[in-house]
C-alpha positions as CSV (number, residue, x, y, z in Angstrom):
1,X,25.4,13.3,11.3
2,X,24.1,12.0,8.0
3,X,20.6,10.7,8.4
4,X,20.6,6.9,8.6
5,X,17.3,7.0,6.7
6,X,19.3,7.2,3.5
7,X,20.6,3.7,4.1
8,X,18.6,0.5,4.0
9,X,16.6,-0.6,7.0
10,X,18.7,-3.7,7.5
11,X,22.0,-1.7,7.3
12,X,20.6,0.8,9.8
13,X,19.5,-2.0,12.2
14,X,23.0,-3.6,11.9
15,X,24.6,-0.3,12.9
16,X,22.2,-0.1,15.9
17,X,23.0,-3.6,17.0
18,X,26.8,-2.9,16.7
19,X,26.3,0.4,18.7
20,X,27.8,2.4,15.9
21,X,24.6,4.5,16.2
22,X,21.8,4.3,18.7
23,X,18.1,3.7,18.1
24,X,17.5,7.0,19.8
25,X,19.8,8.8,17.3
26,X,18.1,7.1,14.4
27,X,14.6,8.0,15.5
28,X,15.6,11.6,16.4
29,X,17.2,12.0,13.0
30,X,14.0,10.9,11.4
31,X,11.9,13.2,13.5
32,X,14.2,16.1,12.7
33,X,13.9,15.4,9.0
34,X,10.1,15.2,9.2
35,X,10.0,18.5,11.2
36,X,12.2,20.2,8.6
37,X,10.6,18.9,5.4
38,X,7.2,17.4,5.9
39,X,5.6,20.8,5.8
40,X,6.1,20.7,2.0
41,X,5.2,17.0,1.5
42,X,2.4,16.4,4.0
43,X,3.1,12.6,4.5
44,X,2.2,12.5,8.2
45,X,-1.0,13.2,10.0
46,X,0.4,12.6,13.4
47,X,3.6,11.5,15.2
48,X,3.8,8.8,17.9
49,X,4.7,10.4,21.2
50,X,6.4,7.3,22.6
51,X,8.8,6.7,19.7
52,X,11.9,8.0,21.5
53,X,11.0,6.0,24.6
54,X,10.7,2.9,22.5
55,X,14.1,3.6,21.0
56,X,15.6,3.9,24.4
57,X,14.2,0.5,25.2
58,X,15.9,-1.0,22.2
59,X,19.2,0.6,23.1
60,X,18.9,-0.7,26.7
61,X,18.3,-4.3,25.4
62,X,21.4,-4.1,23.2
63,X,23.5,-2.6,26.1
64,X,22.5,-5.6,28.2
65,X,23.6,-8.0,25.5
66,X,20.1,-9.2,24.7
67,X,19.3,-10.4,21.2
68,X,17.0,-8.2,19.1
69,X,15.4,-8.6,15.8
70,X,17.0,-7.9,12.4
71,X,15.0,-4.6,12.1
72,X,15.1,-3.5,15.7
73,X,15.4,0.2,16.2
74,X,14.3,1.1,12.7
75,X,11.5,3.7,12.4
76,X,8.5,2.7,10.4
77,X,5.4,4.7,9.2
78,X,1.9,3.4,9.6
79,X,-1.1,4.3,7.4
80,X,-3.7,6.0,9.6
81,X,-6.2,3.1,9.4
82,X,-3.9,0.8,11.4
83,X,-4.7,0.9,15.1
84,X,-1.9,1.5,17.6
85,X,-2.8,1.8,21.2
86,X,-3.2,5.3,22.5
87,X,-2.7,7.0,19.1
88,X,-5.2,8.8,16.9
89,X,-6.5,6.6,14.1
90,X,-8.6,8.7,11.8
91,X,-8.7,6.7,8.6
92,X,-8.4,10.2,7.0
93,X,-11.9,11.1,8.0
94,X,-13.6,13.7,10.1
95,X,-15.8,10.9,11.3
96,X,-12.9,9.5,13.4
97,X,-11.1,12.8,13.9
98,X,-10.8,12.4,17.7
99,X,-10.7,8.6,17.9
100,X,-7.9,7.1,19.9
101,X,-7.1,3.4,19.5
102,X,-7.8,1.3,22.6
103,X,-5.8,-1.6,21.1
104,X,-3.2,-2.3,18.4
105,X,-3.6,-4.2,15.1
106,X,-2.0,-7.6,14.9
107,X,0.5,-6.3,12.3
108,X,1.4,-3.4,14.6
109,X,2.0,-5.8,17.6
110,X,4.3,-7.9,15.4
111,X,6.2,-4.8,14.4
112,X,6.6,-3.9,18.1
113,X,7.6,-7.4,18.9
114,X,10.3,-7.2,16.3
115,X,11.7,-4.0,17.7
116,X,10.5,-1.7,14.9
117,X,9.5,1.8,16.1
118,X,6.2,3.2,14.7
119,X,7.1,6.9,14.3
120,X,3.9,8.3,12.9
121,X,0.6,7.9,11.1
122,X,0.4,8.7,7.4
123,X,-2.1,10.5,5.4
124,X,-4.6,8.6,3.2
125,X,-7.7,8.9,1.2
126,X,-10.7,8.9,3.5
127,X,-11.6,5.4,4.6
128,X,-9.2,4.2,1.9
129,X,-11.4,5.3,-0.9
130,X,-9.6,7.1,-3.7
131,X,-6.5,6.9,-5.9
132,X,-4.6,10.0,-5.2
133,X,-4.8,10.9,-1.5
134,X,-6.7,14.0,-2.5
135,X,-9.7,12.7,-0.6
136,X,-8.2,13.0,2.8
137,X,-10.3,15.1,5.1
138,X,-7.2,16.8,6.6
139,X,-4.5,17.7,4.1
140,X,-2.9,17.0,0.7
141,X,0.1,14.8,0.4
142,X,2.6,15.8,-2.3
143,X,4.7,13.5,-4.5
144,X,8.3,14.0,-3.3
145,X,9.5,13.9,-7.0
146,X,7.2,16.8,-8.0
147,X,5.2,18.7,-5.4
148,X,2.6,19.6,-8.0
149,X,1.6,16.0,-8.4
150,X,-0.2,13.4,-6.4
151,X,1.6,10.6,-4.6
152,X,-1.1,8.1,-5.5
153,X,-3.6,6.5,-3.2
154,X,-4.9,5.5,-0.9
155,X,-1.6,4.9,0.9
156,X,-0.1,8.1,-0.5
157,X,1.3,9.3,2.8
158,X,3.1,6.0,3.4
159,X,4.6,6.0,-0.1
160,X,5.7,9.6,0.1
161,X,7.3,9.0,3.6
162,X,9.5,6.3,2.2
163,X,10.2,8.1,-1.1
164,X,11.2,11.2,0.7
165,X,13.7,9.3,2.9
166,X,11.8,10.1,6.2
167,X,11.6,6.3,6.9
168,X,13.0,3.2,5.2
169,X,9.8,1.2,5.7
170,X,6.0,1.8,5.9
171,X,2.8,-0.1,6.1
172,X,-0.2,0.7,3.9
173,X,-3.4,-1.1,3.0
174,X,-4.3,-2.3,-0.5
175,X,-8.0,-2.7,-1.4
176,X,-7.7,-2.2,-5.2
177,X,-4.1,-1.1,-5.6
178,X,-3.7,1.3,-2.7
179,X,-0.1,0.1,-1.9
180,X,1.1,-0.7,-5.4
181,X,-0.1,2.4,-7.2
182,X,1.4,5.0,-4.8
183,X,4.5,2.9,-4.8
184,X,4.7,3.3,-8.6
185,X,4.0,7.0,-8.4
186,X,6.6,7.6,-5.7
187,X,9.3,5.2,-6.9
188,X,9.3,2.7,-4.1
189,X,8.6,-1.0,-3.8
190,X,5.0,-1.8,-2.9
191,X,3.8,-5.3,-2.0
192,X,0.3,-6.7,-1.7
193,X,0.1,-10.3,-0.4
194,X,-2.1,-13.2,-1.2
195,X,-5.4,-12.6,0.6
196,X,-5.0,-14.1,4.1
197,X,-1.2,-14.0,4.3
198,X,-1.2,-10.9,6.6
199,X,-3.7,-10.4,9.3
200,X,-6.4,-7.7,8.9
201,X,-7.3,-7.6,12.6
202,X,-7.1,-4.1,13.9
203,X,-7.3,-2.5,10.4
204,X,-10.2,0.0,9.9
205,X,-12.3,-2.0,7.4
206,X,-13.2,-0.7,3.9
207,X,-14.1,-3.7,1.8
208,X,-13.4,-6.8,3.8
209,X,-13.1,-9.3,1.0
210,X,-10.6,-7.0,-0.8
211,X,-8.6,-5.3,2.0
212,X,-5.0,-6.4,2.7
213,X,-2.1,-4.9,4.6
214,X,1.0,-4.4,2.5
215,X,4.5,-3.0,2.8
216,X,6.5,-0.3,1.1
217,X,10.3,-0.1,1.0
218,X,13.3,1.0,-1.0
219,X,15.1,-2.4,-0.9
220,X,13.8,-5.9,-1.7
221,X,15.8,-7.3,1.3
222,X,14.2,-4.7,3.6
223,X,10.8,-5.6,2.3
224,X,11.4,-9.3,2.7
225,X,12.5,-8.9,6.3
226,X,9.4,-6.8,7.0
227,X,7.1,-9.4,5.4
228,X,8.8,-12.2,7.3
229,X,7.9,-10.4,10.5
230,X,4.3,-9.4,9.8
231,X,3.0,-12.4,7.8
232,X,1.6,-15.5,9.3
233,X,-1.6,-17.0,10.8
234,X,-3.6,-14.9,13.3
235,X,-6.3,-16.6,15.3
236,X,-8.0,-13.1,15.6
237,X,-8.6,-13.0,11.8
238,X,-10.8,-15.8,10.5
239,X,-9.5,-15.3,6.9
240,X,-5.9,-15.7,8.0
241,X,-3.9,-18.5,6.4
242,X,-1.6,-20.9,8.2
243,X,1.4,-20.4,5.9
244,X,4.9,-19.8,7.2
245,X,6.6,-16.7,5.7
246,X,9.9,-17.4,3.9
247,X,10.5,-14.1,2.1
248,X,14.1,-13.5,3.0
249,X,15.0,-17.1,2.0
250,X,13.5,-16.6,-1.4
251,X,15.6,-13.5,-2.3
252,X,18.5,-15.5,-3.7
253,X,16.3,-17.8,-5.9
254,X,16.8,-15.7,-9.0
255,X,14.7,-15.9,-12.2
256,X,16.7,-18.5,-14.2
257,X,14.1,-20.6,-16.1
258,X,11.1,-18.6,-15.0
259,X,8.3,-18.0,-17.5
260,X,7.0,-14.4,-17.5
261,X,3.7,-13.5,-19.3
262,X,2.6,-10.0,-20.4
263,X,-1.1,-9.6,-20.0
264,X,-2.2,-8.3,-23.4
265,X,-5.2,-6.3,-22.0
266,X,-2.9,-4.4,-19.7
267,X,-0.4,-3.7,-22.5
268,X,-3.2,-2.0,-24.4
269,X,-3.9,0.2,-21.4
270,X,-0.4,1.7,-21.3
271,X,-0.6,5.2,-22.7
272,X,2.7,6.6,-21.6
273,X,6.1,6.3,-23.4
274,X,7.7,5.8,-20.0
275,X,5.5,2.9,-19.1
276,X,6.2,1.2,-22.4
277,X,9.9,1.7,-22.0
278,X,9.8,0.3,-18.5
279,X,8.0,-2.8,-19.6
280,X,10.6,-3.4,-22.3
281,X,13.4,-2.7,-19.8
282,X,12.0,-5.4,-17.5
283,X,11.9,-7.9,-20.4
284,X,15.4,-7.1,-21.5
285,X,16.9,-7.3,-18.0
286,X,15.1,-10.5,-16.9
287,X,15.8,-12.3,-20.2
288,X,19.4,-11.5,-19.7
289,X,19.1,-13.4,-16.3
290,X,17.7,-16.5,-18.0
291,X,13.9,-15.8,-17.9
292,X,11.6,-16.2,-20.9
293,X,8.7,-14.0,-21.9
294,X,5.4,-14.5,-23.7
295,X,2.0,-12.9,-23.9
296,X,-1.5,-14.1,-22.8
297,X,-5.0,-12.7,-22.9
298,X,-7.3,-12.7,-19.9
299,X,-10.7,-11.8,-21.5
300,X,-12.6,-11.4,-18.2
301,X,-10.3,-8.4,-17.4
302,X,-12.5,-6.3,-19.7
303,X,-15.0,-6.2,-16.8
304,X,-12.7,-5.9,-13.8
305,X,-13.3,-2.2,-13.1
306,X,-17.1,-2.6,-13.3
307,X,-17.1,-5.7,-11.1
308,X,-14.6,-4.2,-8.6
309,X,-16.5,-1.0,-8.0
310,X,-19.8,-2.9,-7.5
311,X,-18.3,-5.2,-4.9
312,X,-16.1,-2.5,-3.4
313,X,-19.0,-0.1,-2.9
314,X,-21.4,-2.8,-1.6
315,X,-18.9,-3.8,1.1
316,X,-18.3,-0.1,1.9
317,X,-22.0,0.4,2.3
318,X,-22.1,-2.4,4.8
319,X,-18.9,-1.7,6.7
320,X,-19.5,2.1,7.1
321,X,-23.0,1.6,8.4
322,X,-21.5,1.5,11.9
323,X,-20.5,5.2,11.7
324,X,-23.8,6.6,12.7
325,X,-22.7,9.2,15.3
326,X,-24.2,7.1,18.1
327,X,-21.2,5.0,19.3
328,X,-17.7,6.2,18.7
329,X,-17.8,8.3,15.5
330,X,-18.4,12.0,15.5
331,X,-21.9,13.1,16.4
332,X,-23.9,16.1,15.5
333,X,-26.4,16.7,18.3
334,X,-30.0,17.5,17.2
335,X,-33.4,17.3,18.6
336,X,-34.1,13.7,17.7
337,X,-32.3,10.4,17.0
338,X,-33.0,10.2,13.2
339,X,-31.9,13.7,12.4
340,X,-28.8,13.4,14.6
341,X,-27.8,10.3,12.7
342,X,-28.4,11.9,9.3
343,X,-26.5,15.0,10.2
344,X,-23.6,13.1,11.7
345,X,-23.2,11.0,8.6
346,X,-23.7,13.9,6.3
347,X,-21.0,16.1,8.0
348,X,-18.6,13.3,8.9
349,X,-18.2,11.7,5.5
350,X,-16.6,13.4,2.5
351,X,-18.1,13.4,-1.0
352,X,-16.2,10.3,-2.3
353,X,-17.3,8.2,0.7
354,X,-20.9,9.4,0.3
355,X,-20.8,8.5,-3.4
356,X,-19.6,5.0,-2.7
357,X,-22.0,4.4,0.1
358,X,-24.9,5.4,-2.1
359,X,-23.6,3.3,-5.0
360,X,-23.2,0.3,-2.8
361,X,-26.5,0.6,-1.1
362,X,-28.2,0.8,-4.5
363,X,-26.4,-2.3,-5.8
364,X,-27.5,-4.2,-2.7
365,X,-31.1,-3.0,-2.7
366,X,-34.2,-5.1,-3.4
367,X,-34.7,-5.5,-7.1
368,X,-31.1,-4.6,-8.0
369,X,-29.0,-7.2,-6.0
370,X,-29.2,-9.8,-8.8
371,X,-28.7,-7.3,-11.6
372,X,-25.5,-5.8,-10.0
373,X,-24.0,-7.4,-7.0
374,X,-24.7,-11.0,-7.9
375,X,-23.4,-10.6,-11.4
376,X,-20.3,-8.9,-10.1
377,X,-19.5,-11.9,-8.0
378,X,-19.8,-14.1,-11.0
379,X,-17.4,-11.9,-13.0
380,X,-15.0,-12.1,-10.0
381,X,-15.0,-15.8,-10.4
382,X,-14.3,-15.6,-14.1
383,X,-11.4,-13.3,-13.5
384,X,-9.9,-15.7,-10.9
385,X,-10.4,-18.5,-13.4
386,X,-8.6,-16.6,-16.1
387,X,-5.7,-16.0,-13.8
388,X,-5.6,-19.7,-12.8
389,X,-5.4,-20.6,-16.5
390,X,-2.7,-18.1,-17.1
391,X,-0.5,-19.6,-14.4
392,X,-0.7,-23.0,-16.0
393,X,1.7,-21.6,-18.6
394,X,3.6,-18.8,-16.7
395,X,5.2,-18.5,-13.4
396,X,4.8,-14.7,-13.1
397,X,2.5,-12.3,-15.0
398,X,3.6,-8.7,-15.8
399,X,1.6,-5.5,-16.3
400,X,2.1,-1.8,-15.8
401,X,1.3,-0.8,-12.2
402,X,-0.4,2.3,-13.6
403,X,-1.1,3.2,-17.2
404,X,0.7,6.5,-16.6
405,X,3.0,8.3,-14.1
406,X,1.7,10.5,-11.3
407,X,-0.8,13.1,-12.4
408,X,-1.3,16.7,-11.2
409,X,-3.6,17.7,-8.4
410,X,-7.1,18.2,-9.6
411,X,-6.5,16.5,-13.0
412,X,-9.1,13.8,-12.3
413,X,-11.0,15.3,-9.4
414,X,-14.1,16.3,-11.4
415,X,-14.3,12.9,-13.2
416,X,-14.8,10.0,-10.8
417,X,-14.9,7.5,-13.6
418,X,-11.5,8.6,-14.9
419,X,-10.1,8.3,-11.4
420,X,-11.5,4.8,-11.1
421,X,-9.9,3.8,-14.4
422,X,-6.5,4.7,-13.0
423,X,-6.8,1.4,-11.1
424,X,-7.3,-0.7,-14.2
425,X,-4.1,-2.7,-13.8
426,X,-4.4,-3.3,-10.0
427,X,-8.0,-4.1,-8.9
428,X,-8.1,-7.6,-10.6
429,X,-5.5,-8.9,-8.0
430,X,-7.8,-8.0,-5.1
431,X,-10.7,-9.6,-6.8
432,X,-8.8,-12.8,-7.3
433,X,-6.9,-12.7,-4.0
434,X,-3.5,-12.8,-5.7
435,X,-0.1,-11.4,-4.6
436,X,1.5,-8.5,-6.5
437,X,4.4,-6.2,-6.2
438,X,5.2,-2.9,-7.9
439,X,8.8,-2.5,-8.7
440,X,10.3,0.8,-9.8
441,X,11.6,0.3,-13.4
442,X,12.1,3.6,-15.0
443,X,11.3,7.3,-15.2
444,X,9.4,9.6,-17.5
445,X,10.3,13.3,-17.8
446,X,7.3,15.6,-17.8
447,X,7.5,19.4,-17.4
448,X,11.1,19.1,-16.1
449,X,10.3,16.4,-13.5
450,X,11.6,12.9,-13.5
451,X,8.6,10.8,-12.5
452,X,8.9,7.2,-11.4
453,X,7.3,4.4,-13.4
454,X,6.4,1.1,-11.7
455,X,6.0,-2.4,-13.3
456,X,3.7,-4.9,-11.5
457,X,4.7,-8.6,-11.1
458,X,1.8,-10.9,-10.3
459,X,2.1,-14.3,-8.7
460,X,-0.3,-17.2,-8.2
461,X,-2.1,-17.8,-4.9
462,X,0.6,-18.3,-2.3
463,X,3.3,-17.3,-4.8
464,X,4.2,-14.3,-2.7
465,X,7.9,-15.2,-2.0
466,X,8.4,-15.8,-5.7
467,X,7.7,-12.1,-6.4
468,X,10.5,-11.0,-3.9
469,X,13.0,-13.2,-5.8
470,X,12.0,-11.4,-9.0
471,X,12.2,-8.0,-7.4
472,X,15.6,-8.7,-5.9
473,X,17.0,-10.0,-9.2
474,X,15.8,-6.9,-11.1
475,X,17.2,-4.7,-8.3
476,X,20.6,-6.3,-8.4
477,X,20.8,-6.3,-12.2
478,X,20.0,-2.6,-12.4
479,X,22.2,-1.7,-9.4
480,X,19.1,-0.3,-7.5
481,X,19.1,2.6,-10.1
482,X,15.3,3.2,-9.7
483,X,15.1,2.8,-5.9
484,X,16.8,6.0,-4.7
485,X,15.5,8.6,-2.3
486,X,13.6,11.3,-4.2
487,X,15.7,14.4,-4.9
488,X,14.6,17.3,-2.7
489,X,12.3,19.5,-4.6
490,X,10.4,22.7,-3.9
């Protein structure tokens, strides 16, 4: 049987509802493919033992003539910082190596309620800190388009799982580009919502004012159906917004009359011929559909990396203080309390996490708070103001998702600043709380490999659905040319 994973999620779900295939067959096919091929890619850290049992439950509902959701029976991958009852949730860290979730995140419960089947937990940079998934405590994840290159981060495992065709859908989290950048590197769609559109309850916290759950897919319609299911108010998340999701309904809106604005600072960051060509392709295609294009400067973006990494590390320092070896994190037993705590944190956290904790603690310390953290918050406001001004003249803003395609393992490992600069086009959206989507828009051939290129569309606050209409319009106009499953390499 040809794997249903090479179809869209919606098409697969329709076949399950019509009993052309069963949910069990769909899940088993995915598990077989993971067993055969994930050894070379490394997308998954663990698989969900109950996946086939859940599939049988969906098949039983359908056999009884009961109504099921539009994505029921479809396997989905979860980033390993999303809690699912009874499963390991490591956040890619030795600190949580043996932690089993006693509850499920709100987004996971919504998936289960809609009949989707979590099939496994995907690899990630430790505690969602990194840009390449090289910082996982457990394994490397390889880009399905070129196994010598990174999949991006921190949701690299989720992006690789979708790009390889293991699953049609995955969830990740996006603190500074961690859904969008790996989506660009792996050739999938990657969506980050307006802050508060999707609940954060049950997500292992990194930087709470920046973190958001996002979705990855190979079809705009699939992504819209997923977002309709997981968006919406959650009383368990105080930052959750009471806005009804209408993603699927927005797909047919088109781009006729829309005003698109290239951000000039981001155009200057593009240092790849493939990225430049992708931006020009987007302009040509969307103008042909009735959109107009201009350019605008956002001066405060000059400081976005500096502001982001002060705020990010400060919140990491605060959030990760709970991992002291005394409650549920890994413990190194010594003769006294203080040395045990010190040893537990020293051995449980990897070098990048330690670096960010130290940076954040320094920025929050007495005598430096005003010089660093307080100023970063002011810059954050300036960035948000610049975006608000830009949206007075444009409906959607456009940047590269990344200045370059996927890089090789180890290329930036010895230079943390170079790695941080890889996020130059994405972190500003998290600072401003804006929605963004990375759309595959081209390829660049390097050393014989065709590497995907992503273009980022940015919407105003609560302009999330607008971005799906842009994605769908571009997808249809290009006949999904850039949204195919990665060719098998190795």
